[in-house]
C-alpha positions as CSV (number, residue, x, y, z in Angstrom):
1,M,-17.4,-254.1,-137.8
2,T,-16.8,-250.8,-139.6
3,P,-18.1,-247.6,-137.9
4,T,-20.8,-245.8,-139.8
5,P,-20.2,-242.2,-141.0
6,S,-22.7,-240.8,-138.5
7,R,-21.1,-242.8,-135.6
8,E,-17.7,-241.5,-136.7
9,R,-19.0,-237.9,-136.7
10,K,-20.5,-238.3,-133.3
11,A,-17.3,-239.8,-131.9
12,R,-15.3,-236.8,-133.4
13,A,-17.7,-234.3,-132.0
14,T,-17.5,-236.0,-128.5
15,R,-13.7,-236.0,-128.6
16,A,-13.7,-232.3,-129.6
17,R,-16.2,-231.4,-126.9
18,I,-14.0,-233.2,-124.3
19,A,-10.8,-231.5,-125.5
20,E,-12.5,-228.1,-125.6
21,A,-13.9,-228.5,-122.1
22,A,-10.5,-229.7,-120.8
23,L,-8.6,-226.8,-122.3
24,E,-11.0,-224.3,-120.8
25,L,-10.5,-225.9,-117.4
26,F,-6.7,-226.1,-117.8
27,V,-6.7,-222.3,-118.5
28,S,-9.0,-221.4,-115.6
29,R,-7.9,-223.9,-112.9
30,G,-4.4,-225.0,-114.1
31,F,-3.5,-228.4,-115.6
32,A,-2.4,-230.1,-112.4
33,E,-5.5,-228.9,-110.5
34,T,-8.0,-230.1,-113.2
35,T,-9.4,-233.6,-112.7
36,I,-10.8,-236.1,-115.1
37,D,-14.1,-235.8,-113.2
38,Q,-14.2,-232.1,-113.8
39,I,-13.5,-232.5,-117.5
40,A,-16.2,-235.1,-117.7
41,T,-18.8,-232.9,-116.0
42,A,-17.9,-229.9,-118.2
43,A,-18.1,-231.9,-121.4
44,G,-21.3,-233.6,-120.4
45,V,-19.9,-237.1,-120.6
46,G,-18.8,-239.9,-118.2
47,R,-15.3,-240.7,-117.1
48,R,-15.4,-243.9,-119.2
49,T,-16.2,-241.8,-122.3
50,I,-13.1,-239.7,-121.7
51,F,-10.9,-242.8,-121.4
52,R,-12.4,-244.2,-124.6
53,H,-11.1,-241.1,-126.4
54,F,-7.9,-240.3,-124.4
55,A,-5.6,-242.5,-122.4
56,T,-4.4,-239.7,-120.1
57,K,-5.0,-236.1,-119.2
58,E,-1.8,-235.2,-120.9
59,E,-3.1,-236.7,-124.2
60,I,-6.1,-234.4,-124.1
61,L,-3.7,-231.4,-123.9
62,F,-1.5,-232.6,-126.7
63,D,-4.5,-233.5,-128.9
64,H,-5.2,-229.8,-129.2
65,L,-1.8,-229.3,-130.7
66,V,-2.2,-232.2,-133.1
67,V,-5.6,-230.8,-134.3
68,R,-4.1,-227.4,-134.9
69,R,-1.1,-228.9,-136.8
70,D,-3.4,-231.0,-139.0
71,A,-5.5,-227.9,-139.8
72,A,-2.4,-226.0,-140.7
73,V,-1.1,-228.8,-143.0
74,K,-4.5,-229.0,-144.7
75,L,-4.5,-225.3,-145.4
76,L,-1.0,-225.5,-146.8
77,H,-1.9,-228.4,-149.1
78,E,-5.0,-226.4,-150.4
79,R,-2.7,-223.6,-151.4
């Protein structure tokens, strides 16, 4: 079954919301002190939703770097 464009947009938005909430917590509390439950609460999702998008807390942190890299590559291609 192929995901619909609206479902894909919703999934991307949820993933971004999780990553953003996690990064804010990592900065304010520290990476080691931030729990998945805290991230879930801050993002307004459940633990299971986080694990649908990210396998580990570390993956959430590194996803931010991948998104930034992809945006930079896109801008370079547009030039």
